[in-house]
C-alpha positions as CSV (number, residue, x, y, z in Angstrom):
1,X,141.0,61.9,193.6
2,X,143.8,61.6,191.2
3,X,142.4,61.3,187.6
4,X,144.4,58.2,187.0
5,X,142.9,56.5,190.1
6,X,139.5,56.9,188.6
7,X,140.5,54.6,185.8
8,X,140.5,51.7,188.3
9,X,136.7,51.9,188.4
10,X,136.0,52.6,184.8
11,X,135.5,49.0,183.8
12,X,133.0,48.3,186.7
13,X,131.1,51.6,186.1
14,X,131.1,51.1,182.3
15,X,129.7,47.6,182.8
16,X,126.9,49.0,184.9
17,X,126.2,51.7,182.4
18,X,126.1,49.2,179.5
19,X,123.8,46.9,181.5
20,X,121.2,49.6,182.4
21,X,121.6,51.2,178.9
22,X,121.4,54.9,179.7
23,X,122.9,57.6,182.0
24,X,119.6,58.3,183.8
25,X,119.2,54.7,184.9
26,X,122.9,54.5,185.8
27,X,122.5,57.5,188.1
28,X,119.4,55.8,189.6
29,X,121.6,52.7,190.3
30,X,124.4,54.8,191.8
31,X,122.2,56.9,194.1
32,X,120.2,53.8,195.0
33,X,123.4,52.2,196.1
34,X,124.3,55.3,198.2
35,X,120.9,55.2,199.8
36,X,120.9,51.5,200.6
37,X,124.6,50.9,201.5
38,X,126.0,54.2,202.9
39,X,125.0,57.1,205.2
40,X,124.8,59.5,202.2
41,X,121.1,60.1,202.7
42,X,121.2,60.0,206.5
43,X,120.8,63.3,208.2
44,X,122.8,64.4,211.3
45,X,120.1,65.3,213.7
46,X,122.1,65.7,216.9
47,X,125.6,66.8,217.7
48,X,126.4,63.3,219.0
49,X,125.4,61.6,215.7
50,X,128.4,59.9,214.1
51,X,127.0,59.1,210.7
52,X,125.3,61.2,208.1
53,X,125.5,64.7,206.7
54,X,124.1,68.0,207.9
55,X,120.9,69.0,206.0
56,X,121.7,70.0,202.5
57,X,125.4,68.8,202.6
58,X,124.9,65.7,200.4
59,X,123.2,67.8,197.8
60,X,125.8,70.5,197.9
61,X,128.5,67.8,197.5
62,X,126.9,66.4,194.3
63,X,126.4,69.9,192.9
64,X,130.0,70.8,193.7
65,X,131.2,67.7,191.8
66,X,129.0,68.5,188.8
67,X,130.3,72.1,188.7
68,X,133.9,71.0,189.0
69,X,133.6,68.9,185.8
70,X,131.8,71.7,184.0
71,X,134.9,74.0,184.4
72,X,136.6,74.6,181.1
73,X,140.0,73.3,182.3
74,X,138.8,70.1,183.7
75,X,138.4,68.2,180.4
76,X,141.8,69.5,179.1
77,X,143.5,68.4,182.3
78,X,142.0,64.9,182.0
79,X,143.1,64.6,178.4
80,X,146.6,65.7,179.2
81,X,146.8,63.2,182.0
82,X,145.6,60.4,179.7
83,X,148.3,61.2,177.1
84,X,151.1,60.8,179.7
């Protein structure tokens, strides 16, 4: 996702964060939404399954996204984009 596109969601996400009051509860809301409204927690059990993830894939995706933002250049790139 283009860093600028993420700004489209900032107000909505910030509103949720302000409403719940802390990051831990914000993440509970976010993952609760994924559980209730998406196939994020659904496991692919058969090759014919059309929804869900292979075992461990959803966790790997979240960890990959966390690690991406921990990289030293990520914050610098976001700041540079915001100054444009």
